[in-house]
C-alpha positions as semicolon CSV with decimal commas, in nm:
position;residue;x (nm);y (nm);z (nm)
1;X;0,000;0,000;0,000
2;X;0,133;0,342;-0,102
3;X;0,194;0,599;0,164
4;X;-0,045;0,893;0,165
5;X;0,215;1,124;0,317
6;X;0,365;1,250;-0,014
7;X;0,017;1,321;-0,155
8;X;-0,096;1,498;0,161
9;X;0,228;1,697;0,179
10;X;0,196;1,800;-0,188
11;X;-0,163;1,913;-0,133
12;X;-0,062;2,113;0,174
13;X;0,223;2,282;-0,008
14;X;-0,002;2,363;-0,304
15;X;-0,254;2,523;-0,069
16;X;0,009;2,720;0,126
17;X;-0,016;3,095;0,078
18;X;0,239;3,259;-0,149
19;X;0,434;3,526;0,036
20;X;0,676;3,641;-0,234
21;X;0,644;3,731;-0,599
22;X;0,958;3,533;-0,679
23;X;0,753;3,215;-0,691
24;X;0,595;3,327;-1,020
25;X;0,710;3,297;-1,378
26;X;0,564;3,407;-1,710
27;X;0,604;3,286;-2,066
28;X;0,840;3,532;-2,236
29;X;0,739;3,712;-2,554
30;X;1,080;3,598;-2,687
31;X;1,016;3,232;-2,601
32;X;1,123;3,061;-2,283
33;X;1,032;3,185;-1,938
34;X;1,066;3,503;-1,735
35;X;1,101;3,396;-1,373
36;X;1,069;3,663;-1,107
37;X;1,308;3,449;-0,903
38;X;1,584;3,554;-1,145
39;X;1,551;3,908;-1,009
40;X;1,552;3,831;-0,636
41;X;1,738;4,113;-0,462
42;X;1,620;4,370;-0,717
43;X;1,304;4,580;-0,732
44;X;1,071;4,480;-1,013
45;X;0,802;4,702;-1,164
46;X;0,535;4,486;-1,331
47;X;0,299;4,666;-1,570
48;X;-0,002;4,524;-1,751
49;X;0,006;4,679;-2,098
50;X;-0,186;4,696;-2,426
51;X;-0,082;4,820;-2,770
52;X;-0,407;4,993;-2,866
53;X;-0,485;5,182;-2,545
54;X;-0,490;5,555;-2,483
55;X;-0,217;5,491;-2,223
56;X;0,010;5,307;-2,471
57;X;0,247;5,608;-2,498
58;X;0,349;5,517;-2,141
59;X;0,570;5,251;-2,300
60;X;0,811;5,536;-2,369
61;X;0,814;5,629;-2,000
62;X;0,857;5,266;-1,894
63;X;1,162;5,231;-2,120
64;X;1,303;5,561;-1,988
65;X;1,253;5,442;-1,628
66;X;1,424;5,113;-1,709
67;X;1,712;5,294;-1,880
68;X;1,750;5,535;-1,585
69;X;1,763;5,270;-1,311
70;X;1,863;4,939;-1,467
71;X;2,232;4,980;-1,380
72;X;2,126;5,015;-1,016
73;X;1,911;4,702;-1,034
74;X;1,557;4,795;-1,142
75;X;1,374;4,553;-1,368
76;X;1,064;4,668;-1,556
77;X;0,845;4,389;-1,692
78;X;0,567;4,459;-1,943
79;X;0,276;4,215;-1,935
80;X;0,069;4,260;-2,252
81;X;-0,295;4,170;-2,189
82;X;-0,611;4,166;-2,395
83;X;-0,838;4,169;-2,090
84;X;-0,967;4,512;-2,192
85;X;-0,982;4,423;-2,565
86;X;-0,701;4,659;-2,662
87;X;-0,417;4,426;-2,752
88;X;-0,295;4,310;-3,091
89;X;-0,376;3,959;-3,208
90;X;-0,041;3,790;-3,146
91;X;0,268;3,815;-2,931
92;X;0,475;3,860;-3,247
93;X;0,272;4,164;-3,345
94;X;0,302;4,309;-2,993
95;X;0,679;4,257;-2,987
96;X;0,727;4,417;-3,329
97;X;0,498;4,710;-3,244
98;X;0,683;4,780;-2,918
99;X;1,030;4,751;-3,070
100;X;0,952;4,963;-3,378
101;X;0,733;5,226;-3,210
102;X;0,905;5,264;-2,872
103;X;1,244;5,093;-2,904
104;X;1,156;4,866;-2,612
105;X;1,422;4,631;-2,482
106;X;1,276;4,567;-2,137
107;X;1,152;4,217;-2,053
108;X;0,805;4,136;-2,187
109;X;0,577;3,844;-2,128
110;X;0,355;3,675;-2,380
111;X;-0,004;3,803;-2,392
112;X;-0,137;3,723;-2,044
113;X;-0,471;3,742;-1,860
114;X;-0,453;3,977;-1,560
115;X;-0,814;3,971;-1,434
116;X;-1,086;3,725;-1,348
117;X;-1,077;3,350;-1,303
118;X;-0,830;3,307;-1,590
119;X;-0,582;3,560;-1,449
120;X;-0,220;3,462;-1,429
121;X;-0,131;3,335;-1,077
122;X;0,080;3,647;-1,010
123;X;-0,224;3,870;-1,062
124;X;-0,445;3,636;-0,859
125;X;-0,187;3,662;-0,577
126;X;-0,199;4,042;-0,601
127;X;-0,578;4,039;-0,577
128;X;-0,613;3,770;-0,310
129;X;-0,326;3,872;-0,084
130;X;-0,294;4,245;-0,148
131;X;-0,637;4,355;-0,269
132;X;-0,504;4,484;-0,600
133;X;-0,638;4,396;-0,944
134;X;-0,573;4,600;-1,257
135;X;-0,871;4,822;-1,331
136;X;-0,739;4,901;-1,677
137;X;-0,422;4,882;-1,884
138;X;-0,094;5,026;-1,758
139;X;-0,143;4,958;-1,389
140;X;0,196;4,940;-1,222
141;X;0,294;4,708;-0,938
142;X;0,621;4,746;-0,750
143;X;0,776;4,434;-0,601
144;X;1,059;4,483;-0,351
145;X;1,399;4,314;-0,360
146;X;1,267;4,060;-0,107
147;X;0,982;3,961;-0,338
148;X;0,718;4,136;-0,132
149;X;0,446;4,362;-0,264
150;X;0,542;4,728;-0,209
151;X;0,269;4,933;-0,376
152;X;0,069;4,979;-0,695
153;X;-0,049;5,265;-0,912
154;X;-0,330;5,299;-1,163
155;X;-0,314;5,390;-1,529
156;X;-0,307;5,766;-1,482
157;X;0,018;5,760;-1,280
158;X;0,292;5,807;-1,538
159;X;0,606;5,592;-1,520
160;X;0,825;5,901;-1,478
161;X;0,620;6,044;-1,191
162;X;0,788;6,135;-0,863
163;X;0,555;5,892;-0,685
164;X;0,698;5,597;-0,878
165;X;1,058;5,722;-0,894
166;X;1,062;5,791;-0,519
167;X;0,943;5,440;-0,430
168;X;1,195;5,284;-0,669
169;X;1,487;5,496;-0,547
170;X;1,414;5,394;-0,188
171;X;1,468;5,029;-0,288
172;X;1,788;5,076;-0,490
173;X;2,146;5,075;-0,366
174;X;2,331;5,408;-0,385
């Protein structure tokens, strides 16, 4: 007779609450995987994006923020989503649009659900554990170097705002 201990232990671990963002990974728009664990020790700004949104020009600000702080450790991750019906049809189209229009070289995920029952586990964690769910495109979520949720901003807060820069600078080494 097989022992039930491994099955019970697996179920308990699966039900355990997630306390750090580093346990999540996303399919990369370039193929492969973007694992938040790869950036442990660094602040990560995660932004749900869309190519056909009125806030799409914020891509320029996201790239500028990444360029300004990447040498000090900041990672900016764009998460294209069609949850608000404003994304292009394929990841290839999104990637080309972002590279040609904005010169983006920051990490990007594949097109990903960010709301509802089909939301990516990272966004379910944000909602369940931190009460935050994107209300529209270009919501920004700051994850601290320890993998903990720091704060979030809505669409109208621009990437270059003092509110965002101040929170990021507080998490970066001198």
